[in-house]
N, C-alpha and C positions, 0 to 999 in steps of 0.2 A: 873303031868309029868310038865316040864316047858322048854319049848321047845327055839330053835333063832328067834330074830323080822327078817323076810324077806318081804324086801321090792322089792317091780315087776314094774317097770318105764317100760312101752312103748311109744314109738314115735312115729309118723309120722303123718298123712294129709287121716282120713278117708275116703273125696271125692274122694281121687287119687287112683286109683287101682292098681298102682304100691310101693303105702306107708303107705298102711292104716293098715300092720300086727300087728305091736306095740299095736292101741289101738283096735283091735278085739282080741288081746291074753289076752288086760288086760278083756274087755269084757266076757271073755268067764269065764277066771279065778273068777272073782267075784259073777259070778252064781256057783260056787263049793262052799264057804263058808268054806276052808282051815283052821285050826289053824295057826292061827303067821303068815302068811303071809299078807300085808295089799298091794295094788296095785291104784298104779295112771297109768293117759295118760296124754300126749299135743300131741303139736306138736313139741317141741322141750323143752329141759329140762333151766326150769328156776331158777333162784336163790332160788326163794319161794322153791322151792327143795329141798335145801340144811339141812335145817332142817331134815327132813327124812328120806336123806339118810346118814345124821352123826348118825339117834340114830338107826339105824338098827345093826343089827349083818350083815346078807347078804343081799347086794346088786344086782338085773338082771336088765340088759336095755336088752328090744325087740325091736328092728329097719328093718324096710325091706334091703335089699342091693341086687343087680344083680351079684356084681361081687367083692365078699366076698373071700377072698381063706379059703380053704377048714379049721379045720372043720367047718368055719362056714357058 
């Protein structure tokens, strides 16, 4: 069965306790080996990531926030 390509990108600085959520989730996802899911993380989104984003059917961005409005 063919599936949609999913690209999950985590933002943040793992050295800062308030901003390491994105890379931490990516680390956990990488250990799961989920079919059709590609993961990546960095301190911020870079122009080089545009190719991976453009080539994916679904893109999920993961970042930390202490003041985001519900339901996020």
